[in-house]
N, C-alpha and C positions, 0 to 999 in steps of 0.2 A: 515077484517080478521075474519075468523071463530074462535069462542071460543072453547077451549079444553073442552071436556066433562068429568066430574068427578063424580064418585059415592062416596058419603060421608056416611059411615056406622057408626052411633053413636046413642046410645039409650037415652042419656041425652040431650034431646032437650032444656030444660030450660037453660042449661049452654052454649049452642052453637048457639043460634039464631043469635047473633051478628056476629060470625064467618061465619055462613052460608050466611048471608046477604053480608058480605065483599067478600066472595068467588064468589057470584053471579055477582059482578061487573066485574070480570076477566074471569070467567069460566061459562060454562053451567053445573049446578049442579043438581043432583038428591040426595035426602036425604033418606036413608033407616034407620029405627029405630030398625030393628031386622034382624037376619040372613035370615029369610024367606022373608022379604021385599027386601033384597039385591039380593037374588036369583031371585025373581020375576022381579026386575028391569033389571037384566042381561038377563034373558030369553025374556023379552018383549021390549027391547030397542036396539037401534043401538050401535055400539061399543063404549066403554069408552076408554079414553086416560090414565086414572089413577083411582086408588081406594085409598081412605083414610079410614083405617079400625081400629076402636077401638079394643083393646085387650079384654076388659071386656064387654061382651054383654050377654043378656039373652039367655038361651038355649031354642030352640024351635023345632018345628016338622020337620025342614028341615034336621035334623041330624039322622044318624043311631044309633042304640043302642050303638055300639062301640064308635062312635064319641061323644055321650052324656057323656060317661065315661071320654073320653079325655078332654072334656070341663071343668072338675073339678069344678062343680057347678057354672060355668060362668066365672071363673077367667082366663080360657084359650080359651074361645069361639072364639075370633078373630083369634087365631092361628089355630084352627081346621078349621074355615071358610076359612082362607087363603089357606090351603091345598086343601079344597074342590073346591075353585075357580080355583086352578091351574089344576084341572082335568076336568073342564067344558070347552067345545069347544069354548064358547062365551067369556070366561074370561081368558083362559089359557095364553094368551100373554100380559094381561093387568098388568102393574107394580103397585105394592101396597106399600103404606106408612103405617106402623103400628104406631098407636098412643097409648101411654100408660102413665099413671101417675106413674107407678112403676119403669121402667128401660128401657134402650136400649136393644134391642134383637140381638142375633146373627142371622142375616137375611140369612145366608148361608143354614140354614135348611129348608127354605121355598122358593120354586122355583120362585114365582112371587114377593116376598117381596124384594124390592130394598134398603129400608132404614127404620129406625124407628125414631120417634120423641117423646120427653117427653112432656107430658101435665103438666101444661098449657104452651102453646107456643105462640109466637107472630105471627101475620098474615104474616108478611114479611118472617119469617123463614119457615112457611109452604109453602108459594108461591115459595120460592127458591127451596125447596125440590120437589115440583110439577114440576117446570120447569126443574130441573136437571134430573128427571126420565123420563119425557116425551120427552126431547130432545135427549135422548140416546136410545130410543126405536128402 
């Protein structure tokens, strides 16, 4: 059986290496550590089945001036990136899980975002969310 392909967008690599290794057992994973890396993976890769997107990310050169302002010094970068991904032809239909240490989000404001999960989370909890959003695509 072919593994589902997941893009994991998280800049804190030192905290997530174990999670990344666990995900690799069940899924084909690409790990982007910045918004620019995420865009590059999407542009240069075949279709993803899901995206796991951290809310707090560094602001980089993939954003317009207006988007940089909306990023609010990094505290909303993942939300701005989610909107950007919903407008990209290669990621417009890919379901997103928002990961945040702060709170659950009202996902109705973001076209691709299907659910949010609070960090830290258990691997099985994340796996269940991945399976839920990819089985309803």
